[in-house]
C-alpha positions as CSV (number, residue, x, y, z in Angstrom):
1,M,0.0,0.0,0.0
2,P,1.4,3.4,-0.9
3,S,2.9,5.5,1.9
4,Y,0.7,8.5,1.0
5,K,-2.4,6.6,1.9
6,K,-4.9,8.9,3.5
7,N,-7.4,7.9,6.2
8,P,-9.9,5.4,4.7
9,E,-12.7,7.3,6.4
10,K,-12.0,10.1,3.9
11,L,-12.8,7.9,1.0
12,R,-15.9,9.0,-0.8
13,S,-17.3,5.4,-0.7
14,S,-17.2,5.5,3.1
15,R,-20.3,7.7,3.0
16,W,-22.1,4.5,1.8
17,Y,-20.3,1.9,3.8
18,G,-18.5,3.4,6.8
19,S,-21.3,4.4,9.2
20,D,-22.9,2.4,11.9
21,D,-26.5,3.0,10.8
22,L,-29.4,1.4,8.9
23,R,-28.4,2.8,5.5
24,S,-24.8,1.6,5.7
25,F,-26.0,-1.8,6.9
26,G,-28.1,-2.0,3.8
27,H,-25.3,-1.0,1.5
28,R,-22.9,-3.5,3.0
29,S,-25.4,-6.4,3.1
30,R,-26.4,-5.9,-0.5
31,T,-22.7,-5.8,-1.6
32,K,-22.2,-9.0,0.4
33,Q,-25.2,-10.4,-1.4
34,M,-23.0,-10.5,-4.5
35,G,-20.6,-12.8,-2.7
36,Y,-18.0,-10.3,-1.5
37,L,-16.4,-10.2,1.9
38,K,-16.6,-6.9,3.9
39,E,-12.8,-6.8,3.8
40,E,-12.8,-6.7,0.0
41,F,-14.6,-3.4,-0.4
42,V,-14.8,-1.5,2.9
43,D,-11.9,1.0,3.5
44,K,-10.6,0.4,0.0
45,P,-10.8,2.7,-3.1
46,I,-13.7,1.6,-5.1
47,I,-12.8,2.0,-8.8
48,G,-15.7,2.3,-11.3
49,I,-14.8,0.8,-14.7
50,I,-16.8,2.7,-17.3
51,N,-17.1,0.2,-20.1
52,T,-18.5,1.5,-23.4
53,W,-19.0,-2.0,-24.9
54,N,-21.9,-3.6,-26.6
55,E,-22.4,-6.1,-29.4
56,M,-23.1,-3.5,-32.0
57,N,-19.8,-1.6,-31.5
58,S,-17.2,-3.5,-33.6
59,C,-14.4,-1.3,-32.4
60,H,-14.8,-2.4,-28.8
61,T,-15.2,-6.2,-29.1
62,H,-12.0,-6.7,-27.0
63,F,-13.3,-4.6,-24.1
64,P,-14.7,-7.5,-22.0
65,E,-11.2,-8.9,-21.9
66,R,-9.7,-5.6,-21.1
67,V,-12.0,-5.2,-18.2
68,K,-10.4,-8.3,-16.7
69,D,-7.0,-6.7,-17.2
70,V,-8.1,-3.5,-15.5
71,K,-9.6,-5.4,-12.6
72,R,-6.4,-7.3,-12.2
73,G,-4.5,-4.0,-11.9
74,V,-7.0,-2.6,-9.4
75,F,-6.9,-5.7,-7.2
76,S,-3.1,-5.7,-7.2
77,A,-3.0,-2.1,-6.0
78,G,-5.4,-2.8,-3.1
79,G,-8.6,-1.4,-4.7
80,F,-12.0,-2.9,-5.4
81,P,-13.1,-2.7,-9.1
82,V,-16.7,-2.6,-10.2
83,E,-17.7,-2.6,-13.9
84,L,-20.3,0.1,-14.8
85,P,-21.5,-0.5,-18.4
86,A,-22.3,2.8,-20.2
87,L,-23.8,3.8,-23.6
88,S,-21.6,2.5,-26.4
89,L,-21.2,4.9,-29.3
90,G,-20.2,3.3,-32.6
91,E,-20.1,5.6,-35.5
92,Q,-20.2,2.7,-37.9
93,L,-23.7,1.5,-37.1
94,M,-25.4,4.2,-34.9
95,K,-27.7,6.5,-36.7
96,P,-28.1,9.3,-37.5
97,T,-24.6,9.7,-35.9
98,A,-22.8,8.8,-32.7
99,M,-22.3,12.6,-32.3
100,M,-25.9,12.8,-31.5
101,Y,-25.3,10.8,-28.3
102,R,-21.9,12.0,-27.1
103,N,-23.5,14.4,-24.6
104,F,-25.9,11.6,-23.5
105,L,-22.9,9.4,-22.7
106,S,-21.2,12.3,-20.8
107,M,-24.4,12.7,-18.7
108,E,-24.5,9.0,-18.0
109,V,-20.9,8.8,-16.9
110,E,-21.3,11.8,-14.6
111,E,-24.3,10.4,-13.0
112,L,-22.9,6.9,-12.7
113,L,-19.9,8.3,-10.8
114,R,-22.1,10.5,-8.7
115,S,-24.9,8.1,-7.7
116,Y,-22.8,5.1,-6.8
117,P,-20.1,4.7,-4.1
118,I,-17.2,5.3,-6.5
119,D,-13.9,6.8,-5.4
120,G,-12.1,6.8,-8.8
121,A,-12.7,5.6,-12.3
122,V,-11.1,3.9,-15.3
123,L,-12.7,5.2,-18.4
124,M,-12.8,2.9,-21.5
125,G,-13.3,4.3,-25.0
126,G,-12.0,4.3,-28.5
127,C,-14.6,4.6,-31.2
128,D,-14.4,8.2,-31.7
129,K,-17.3,9.8,-29.7
130,T,-16.7,7.5,-26.7
131,T,-13.4,9.2,-25.8
132,P,-14.7,12.7,-25.5
133,G,-18.0,11.4,-24.1
134,V,-16.5,9.6,-21.1
135,L,-14.0,12.4,-20.5
136,L,-16.7,15.1,-20.5
137,G,-18.7,13.2,-17.9
138,A,-15.6,12.5,-15.7
139,I,-14.5,16.1,-15.9
140,S,-17.9,17.4,-14.7
141,M,-17.8,14.9,-11.8
142,N,-14.1,15.6,-11.1
143,L,-13.2,12.3,-9.4
144,P,-9.7,10.8,-9.8
145,C,-9.8,8.9,-13.2
146,I,-7.7,7.6,-16.0
147,F,-8.6,6.8,-19.6
148,V,-7.9,3.5,-21.3
149,P,-7.8,4.0,-25.1
150,G,-9.2,1.1,-27.1
151,G,-6.4,1.1,-29.7
152,A,-6.5,0.8,-33.5
153,M,-7.2,-2.4,-35.5
154,L,-4.7,-4.1,-37.7
155,K,-3.9,-3.0,-41.2
156,G,-6.4,-3.9,-43.9
157,H,-5.4,-5.9,-46.9
158,W,-6.7,-6.4,-50.5
159,K,-4.6,-8.2,-53.1
160,D,-1.2,-6.6,-52.8
161,K,-2.5,-3.4,-51.3
162,T,-2.6,-2.2,-47.7
163,L,-6.0,-0.7,-46.8
164,G,-6.8,2.1,-44.4
165,S,-10.4,2.2,-43.0
166,G,-12.5,5.1,-44.2
167,T,-9.8,6.7,-46.3
168,D,-9.6,3.8,-48.8
169,V,-13.3,3.2,-48.6
170,W,-14.0,6.6,-50.1
171,K,-11.3,6.2,-52.6
172,Y,-12.4,2.8,-53.9
173,W,-16.1,3.7,-53.7
174,D,-15.4,6.5,-56.2
175,E,-13.6,4.0,-58.4
176,R,-16.7,1.7,-58.1
177,R,-19.0,4.5,-59.0
178,S,-16.9,5.4,-62.0
179,G,-16.7,1.8,-63.1
180,K,-13.0,1.3,-62.5
181,I,-13.5,-1.7,-60.1
182,S,-16.0,-4.5,-60.2
183,K,-18.6,-5.5,-57.7
184,K,-16.5,-8.7,-57.0
185,E,-13.5,-6.5,-56.2
186,W,-15.6,-4.2,-54.1
187,L,-16.8,-7.2,-52.0
188,Q,-13.2,-8.4,-51.6
189,I,-12.3,-5.0,-50.2
190,E,-15.2,-5.4,-47.8
191,D,-13.8,-8.7,-46.6
192,G,-10.3,-7.3,-46.1
193,I,-10.5,-3.8,-44.7
194,A,-11.5,-4.6,-41.1
195,R,-9.6,-7.6,-39.7
196,S,-9.5,-7.3,-36.0
197,P,-10.9,-5.6,-32.9
198,G,-10.0,-1.9,-32.6
199,T,-10.8,1.5,-34.1
200,C,-10.0,2.8,-37.5
201,M,-6.3,2.4,-38.2
202,T,-6.0,5.7,-40.1
203,M,-5.6,9.0,-38.3
204,G,-9.4,9.3,-38.1
205,T,-11.3,10.8,-35.3
206,A,-10.8,7.7,-33.1
207,A,-7.0,7.7,-33.4
208,T,-7.0,11.5,-33.1
209,M,-9.1,11.6,-29.9
210,M,-7.1,8.7,-28.3
211,S,-3.9,10.6,-29.1
212,L,-5.4,13.9,-27.7
213,A,-6.4,12.2,-24.5
214,D,-2.9,10.9,-24.2
215,S,-1.3,14.3,-25.0
216,L,-3.7,15.9,-22.5
217,G,-2.1,13.7,-19.9
218,M,-5.1,11.5,-19.1
219,T,-3.6,8.1,-20.0
220,I,-0.7,5.9,-19.2
221,P,1.9,7.8,-21.4
222,G,2.0,6.4,-24.9
223,A,-1.1,4.2,-24.4
224,S,-3.0,5.7,-27.4
225,S,-0.6,4.2,-29.9
226,I,-0.8,0.5,-28.9
227,P,-2.8,-1.7,-31.3
228,A,-5.9,-3.1,-29.8
229,I,-4.8,-6.8,-30.0
230,D,-1.1,-6.3,-28.9
231,S,-0.3,-7.8,-25.6
232,N,1.1,-4.5,-24.5
233,H,-2.5,-3.3,-24.6
234,N,-3.4,-5.8,-21.9
235,R,-0.5,-4.6,-19.8
236,M,-1.4,-1.0,-20.3
237,A,-5.0,-1.7,-19.1
238,S,-3.7,-3.4,-16.0
239,L,-1.3,-0.6,-15.3
240,S,-4.2,1.8,-15.7
241,G,-6.2,-0.1,-13.1
242,R,-3.2,0.1,-10.7
243,R,-2.8,3.8,-11.3
244,A,-6.5,4.5,-10.7
245,V,-6.1,3.3,-7.1
246,D,-3.1,5.5,-6.5
247,L,-4.9,8.5,-8.0
248,V,-7.6,8.1,-5.3
249,W,-5.0,8.1,-2.5
250,E,-3.1,11.0,-4.1
251,N,-6.4,12.8,-4.8
252,I,-5.4,13.8,-8.3
253,K,-8.4,14.9,-10.3
254,P,-9.0,15.9,-13.9
255,T,-8.8,19.5,-13.0
256,N,-5.2,18.9,-11.8
257,I,-4.3,17.7,-15.2
258,L,-6.5,19.5,-17.7
259,T,-4.9,23.0,-17.5
260,E,-4.5,25.6,-20.2
261,D,-1.0,24.2,-20.8
262,A,-2.4,20.7,-21.3
263,F,-4.9,21.8,-23.9
264,E,-2.3,23.8,-25.7
265,N,-0.2,20.6,-25.8
266,A,-3.1,18.7,-27.2
267,I,-3.7,21.2,-30.0
268,I,0.0,21.1,-30.9
269,V,-0.2,17.3,-31.2
270,Q,-3.5,17.7,-33.1
271,M,-1.7,19.7,-35.8
272,A,1.4,17.5,-35.9
273,I,-0.6,14.3,-36.4
274,G,-2.9,15.8,-39.1
275,G,-5.8,15.0,-36.7
276,S,-9.4,14.9,-37.5
277,T,-11.3,18.2,-37.7
278,N,-13.7,16.6,-35.2
279,G,-10.9,17.1,-32.6
280,I,-11.6,20.8,-32.6
281,I,-15.2,20.3,-31.6
282,H,-14.3,17.8,-28.9
283,L,-11.4,19.7,-27.4
284,T,-13.5,22.9,-27.3
285,A,-16.2,21.0,-25.4
286,L,-13.7,19.4,-23.0
287,A,-12.0,22.8,-22.3
288,K,-15.4,24.4,-21.5
289,R,-16.2,21.5,-19.1
290,A,-12.8,22.0,-17.4
291,A,-13.4,25.7,-17.2
292,V,-10.4,26.4,-19.5
293,K,-10.7,29.3,-22.0
294,L,-10.2,28.0,-25.5
295,D,-11.5,29.5,-28.8
296,L,-11.1,28.7,-32.5
297,E,-8.4,31.4,-32.9
298,K,-6.1,29.3,-30.7
299,F,-6.3,26.4,-33.0
300,D,-5.5,28.5,-36.0
301,L,-2.6,30.3,-34.3
302,I,-1.0,26.9,-33.4
303,S,-1.8,25.4,-36.9
304,K,0.3,28.1,-38.5
305,K,3.4,27.2,-36.4
306,I,3.3,23.4,-36.1
307,P,4.2,21.2,-39.1
308,L,2.5,17.9,-39.9
309,I,5.1,15.3,-39.0
310,A,3.0,12.1,-38.7
311,N,3.0,10.5,-42.1
312,I,-0.3,8.7,-41.6
313,K,-3.4,8.4,-43.8
314,P,-5.5,10.4,-44.8
315,S,-2.8,13.1,-44.8
316,G,0.2,10.7,-45.3
317,E,1.1,7.2,-46.4
318,Y,1.1,4.9,-43.3
319,L,-1.3,3.5,-40.7
320,M,-1.5,3.5,-36.9
321,E,0.2,0.1,-36.6
322,D,3.2,1.6,-38.4
323,F,3.0,4.7,-36.1
324,Y,3.3,2.4,-33.0
325,Y,6.3,0.5,-34.3
326,A,7.9,3.8,-35.3
327,G,7.8,5.0,-31.7
328,G,4.2,6.1,-31.3
329,L,2.9,9.3,-29.7
330,L,5.8,9.7,-27.2
331,A,8.3,9.7,-30.0
332,L,6.2,12.2,-31.9
333,M,6.0,14.5,-28.8
334,K,9.8,14.2,-28.5
335,M,10.0,15.7,-32.0
336,L,7.8,18.6,-30.7
337,E,9.8,19.1,-27.5
338,D,10.7,22.7,-28.3
339,H,7.0,23.6,-28.7
340,L,5.3,21.7,-25.8
341,N,4.6,22.9,-22.3
342,L,7.0,20.4,-20.8
343,D,6.1,21.1,-17.1
344,A,2.5,20.0,-17.6
345,L,1.5,17.3,-15.1
346,T,0.2,14.0,-16.4
347,I,-1.8,11.3,-14.9
348,N,1.2,9.1,-13.9
349,G,2.4,11.9,-11.7
350,N,5.2,12.9,-14.0
351,S,5.7,15.9,-16.2
352,V,5.5,15.7,-20.0
353,K,9.3,16.3,-20.0
354,K,9.9,13.2,-17.9
355,N,7.5,11.1,-19.9
356,I,9.2,11.8,-23.3
357,E,12.8,12.1,-22.2
358,S,13.8,8.6,-23.4
359,A,11.4,8.4,-26.4
360,E,12.9,7.4,-29.7
361,V,11.9,7.5,-33.4
362,F,12.5,4.1,-35.1
363,N,11.2,5.0,-38.5
364,K,12.0,8.5,-39.6
365,D,9.6,8.3,-42.6
366,V,6.6,7.5,-40.4
367,I,7.5,10.1,-37.7
368,R,9.3,13.0,-39.4
369,S,11.2,15.8,-37.7
370,T,10.1,19.4,-37.6
371,I,12.8,20.2,-40.2
372,N,11.7,17.5,-42.5
373,P,7.9,17.5,-42.1
374,V,5.2,15.9,-44.3
375,I,3.8,19.5,-44.7
376,K,5.4,22.6,-43.2
377,A,2.3,23.9,-41.4
378,G,-1.5,24.0,-41.5
379,G,-2.9,20.7,-40.1
380,T,-6.2,22.5,-39.7
381,A,-7.3,25.9,-40.8
382,I,-10.0,28.1,-39.2
383,L,-11.9,30.0,-41.9
384,K,-14.1,33.1,-41.3
385,G,-16.0,35.4,-43.6
386,T,-19.4,36.3,-44.8
387,L,-20.4,32.7,-45.2
388,A,-19.2,31.7,-41.8
389,P,-19.2,34.6,-39.4
390,N,-18.5,32.3,-36.4
391,G,-16.1,30.1,-38.2
392,A,-15.6,27.0,-40.3
393,V,-12.8,24.5,-40.5
394,I,-10.9,22.8,-43.3
395,K,-8.0,20.3,-43.3
396,P,-5.5,21.8,-45.7
397,T,-3.3,18.7,-45.5
398,A,-6.0,16.7,-47.3
399,V,-6.8,19.3,-50.0
400,D,-5.6,19.4,-53.6
401,K,-3.2,22.3,-53.5
402,K,-4.8,23.9,-56.6
403,L,-8.0,24.4,-54.6
404,W,-6.4,26.3,-51.8
405,K,-7.5,29.5,-53.5
406,H,-10.7,29.1,-55.5
407,R,-13.8,30.9,-56.7
408,G,-16.8,29.1,-58.2
409,P,-20.5,29.0,-58.6
410,A,-22.6,27.2,-55.9
411,V,-24.5,24.0,-56.6
412,V,-26.9,23.9,-53.6
413,F,-28.5,20.8,-52.0
414,K,-31.2,21.8,-49.4
415,D,-30.6,18.6,-47.4
416,I,-29.0,15.2,-47.5
417,R,-32.0,13.7,-49.2
418,D,-31.8,16.2,-52.0
419,L,-28.1,15.5,-52.3
420,K,-28.6,11.7,-52.6
421,S,-31.3,12.1,-55.2
422,R,-29.5,14.5,-57.5
423,I,-25.7,14.1,-57.1
424,D,-25.3,11.4,-59.8
425,S,-27.9,12.8,-62.2
426,E,-26.5,13.4,-65.7
427,T,-28.7,16.5,-65.8
428,L,-27.0,18.1,-62.8
429,E,-25.5,21.4,-63.9
430,V,-22.1,21.2,-62.4
431,S,-18.5,21.7,-63.5
432,P,-15.0,21.1,-61.9
433,D,-15.1,24.7,-60.8
434,S,-18.4,24.4,-59.1
435,I,-18.7,24.5,-55.3
436,L,-21.0,21.9,-53.8
437,V,-23.1,23.2,-50.9
438,L,-25.1,21.1,-48.4
439,Q,-27.6,22.8,-46.2
440,N,-29.4,21.6,-43.0
441,A,-26.7,19.2,-41.9
442,G,-25.7,20.9,-38.6
443,P,-26.3,20.1,-35.0
444,I,-29.9,21.1,-35.1
445,G,-30.7,20.8,-38.7
446,A,-29.7,17.2,-39.4
447,P,-30.0,16.7,-36.3
448,G,-26.8,15.6,-34.6
449,M,-24.3,17.0,-37.1
450,P,-23.6,13.7,-39.0
451,E,-20.5,13.0,-41.0
452,W,-21.9,14.1,-44.3
453,G,-19.3,16.8,-45.1
454,Q,-17.3,14.8,-47.6
455,L,-19.9,15.4,-50.3
456,P,-19.5,12.9,-53.1
457,I,-18.0,14.1,-56.4
458,P,-20.8,14.0,-59.0
459,K,-20.6,10.8,-61.1
460,K,-20.4,12.8,-64.4
461,L,-17.3,14.5,-63.1
462,L,-15.7,11.3,-61.7
463,K,-15.9,9.8,-65.1
464,K,-13.9,12.8,-66.4
465,G,-11.2,12.2,-63.8
466,V,-12.2,14.9,-61.3
467,M,-11.2,13.7,-57.8
468,D,-11.5,16.8,-55.7
469,M,-13.6,19.9,-55.7
470,V,-14.6,22.5,-53.1
471,R,-17.5,21.3,-50.8
472,I,-19.1,23.3,-48.1
473,S,-21.6,22.3,-45.3
474,D,-22.5,22.8,-41.7
475,A,-21.9,19.0,-41.2
476,R,-18.8,17.2,-39.9
477,M,-16.8,14.6,-41.8
478,S,-15.0,11.5,-40.7
479,G,-11.4,12.0,-39.7
480,T,-10.6,9.3,-42.2
481,S,-12.0,11.5,-45.0
482,Y,-10.2,13.9,-47.3
483,G,-10.7,16.5,-49.9
484,A,-11.4,20.3,-50.1
485,C,-14.3,20.1,-47.6
486,V,-15.2,23.2,-45.6
487,L,-17.0,22.0,-42.5
488,H,-18.7,23.1,-39.3
489,V,-20.0,26.3,-40.9
490,S,-21.4,28.4,-38.1
491,P,-24.1,29.6,-37.5
492,E,-25.7,26.6,-39.2
493,T,-28.5,26.6,-41.7
494,A,-31.2,25.8,-39.2
495,L,-30.5,28.9,-37.2
496,G,-30.6,31.2,-40.2
497,G,-26.8,31.5,-40.7
498,P,-25.6,32.8,-44.1
499,L,-25.4,29.2,-45.4
500,A,-29.2,29.1,-45.4
501,F,-29.4,31.8,-48.0
502,V,-27.0,30.4,-50.6
503,K,-28.6,29.8,-54.0
504,D,-27.4,28.0,-57.2
505,G,-25.0,30.1,-59.1
506,D,-23.9,32.3,-56.2
507,I,-20.1,32.9,-56.3
508,I,-18.2,31.6,-53.3
509,E,-14.6,32.5,-52.5
510,L,-12.2,30.2,-50.6
511,D,-8.7,31.3,-49.7
512,I,-7.1,28.9,-47.2
513,E,-3.9,30.9,-46.8
514,K,-5.9,34.0,-45.9
515,R,-8.4,31.9,-43.9
516,V,-11.3,33.3,-45.8
517,I,-14.7,31.8,-46.9
518,N,-17.0,34.4,-48.4
519,L,-20.4,34.5,-50.1
520,L,-20.0,37.1,-52.8
521,V,-23.6,38.3,-52.9
522,K,-24.7,41.9,-52.2
523,Q,-26.0,42.5,-48.7
524,S,-29.2,44.0,-50.0
525,E,-29.9,40.7,-51.8
526,L,-29.1,38.7,-48.7
527,D,-31.4,40.9,-46.7
528,I,-34.3,40.0,-49.1
529,R,-33.5,36.3,-48.9
530,K,-33.4,36.4,-45.1
531,K,-36.7,38.2,-45.0
532,N,-38.3,35.5,-47.1
533,W,-36.6,32.6,-45.4
534,I,-38.8,30.0,-43.7
535,P,-36.9,28.1,-40.9
536,P,-37.0,24.4,-41.3
537,E,-39.5,22.5,-39.2
538,N,-38.0,20.8,-36.1
539,K,-39.5,17.3,-36.4
540,A,-38.3,16.3,-32.9
541,T,-41.5,16.2,-30.8
542,R,-40.3,14.3,-27.8
543,G,-37.5,12.4,-26.1
544,Y,-33.8,12.8,-26.3
545,T,-33.8,14.3,-29.8
546,K,-36.0,17.1,-28.6
547,L,-33.7,17.7,-25.7
548,F,-30.7,17.7,-28.1
549,T,-32.1,20.2,-30.5
550,Q,-33.2,22.6,-27.8
551,H,-30.0,22.7,-25.9
552,V,-27.0,21.8,-28.2
553,T,-24.5,24.6,-28.8
554,Q,-23.0,25.4,-32.2
555,A,-19.8,23.7,-33.6
556,N,-17.6,26.6,-32.6
557,E,-18.8,26.2,-29.0
558,G,-18.2,22.4,-28.9
559,C,-21.7,21.1,-29.6
560,D,-22.2,20.5,-25.8
561,F,-25.4,21.0,-24.0
562,D,-25.7,24.5,-22.6
563,F,-26.8,23.2,-19.2
564,L,-23.8,20.9,-18.8
565,Q,-21.2,23.6,-18.8
566,G,-19.9,24.9,-15.5
567,I,-17.3,24.4,-12.8
568,P,-16.1,20.8,-12.5
569,G,-17.4,19.0,-9.4
570,E,-19.8,21.8,-8.5
571,N,-22.9,19.5,-8.4
572,P,-23.5,18.5,-4.8
573,E,-22.9,15.0,-3.6
574,P,-26.1,12.9,-3.3
575,D,-27.8,12.8,0.1
576,I,-27.7,9.4,1.8
577,F,-30.6,8.9,4.2
């Protein structure tokens, strides 16, 4: 037992178990009902294991085994582990989008930790919205906790080609649509692209958010890079269980870790890995929950200074498995040593400087140096202008360079149904210079802000060899996606943002270097359109969807619920009578 052990009577769980009264009698007897001895759970840190597993989340199929590893670690450190299943968010099967339920998960995590006799927590997540979801809830509750990232799956394979989830799906789907590959070949790709438990093995939102949780200091250092089925992942889970117990005795909480310096480190890493644009939304929400000031301008400022050094799809050539063998996140952070806040505290009790001091790069093509980057700067750009007064985002590293500065006429789709019905029509009036615009795909308009932002290239243009064009929406896109896609336009269509008033033929201006996205229509004309605009009907009449559309904030504010923001740990402890 650690020498810094505090009086067990100070444990939060002692409020349930420690008194000589009727209530504590009931709590102890019902725990004994499950076959436990009093000595196993009384006066010991009770560690809640938040397990975001279910049988519809393919990324988390290994979590039942990892729970065993976590429990082994908790027991070995003298704690008492309890598994608390929580909502599983899998972007691959959950509709309209897992983003719709991120805040739901955060509320569940917060209330699980508040309502039960829990002293600390191990948070398990991977598939992309689970990472911010569990962290958001844990921050609000502000109990000692540690995050266990699910890890990426193995590389995909088809014939002699290595496949990356998402990124190569979009690529080969375009080839299928244009007739370059057969149905038989398409089904072969289907069989070979997802070969093991774990998240997308490209630098999609899952890998991005696991890396950001790591760089924030909320994991065993370097945990985010370990492949899901590597035995090192088992050991990392066990170490996380051990550390959770020590965190309780040391009373280290998320607010001790998630400082302004920690968030700045995470943004630096976000740019260096070519991370998903979704990371901006999630980091913004996490910062607000942690009462840390963070705005879009911060992302753009750092983006201009930090080069892309992780050569990983969709912005590079390799996959997460290669990244791990090249040295992983700690090696990448070592390359960024001159830019990071090295004194920032991490969950293992050490500083960032201590954690990365012995890190090495084993493949200098996978993890580049800052003097030999994949791209000099600009992992993510924040755009503003008359089309997006409150901001929009684009990933320049995934954009054809010739489209960095572009003017073209709008081709407008009023919603996703309109897009699906017309995008491949031979009569669609569109050219390579056109700018595709999707309306009503934002947090309220969709609802949920689905990953619709990588609008498909019209089939008639694909057949002519057009592989990229400017596309604009108030939606998100998968971190595995690529292309000249302007995303997160705010305010969104459903709130009467300028995107709502775009019509076919309107000229739109994009200039990534100047960070500009403008609708070149006279204000007098826009005033007329706004006056005649009819807001879309909110079809949510009840339940969670109604709650979501009434309380979700805009993309530039993190898409959190307005009533969930506040000071961590400010909600009172439950009464026990």
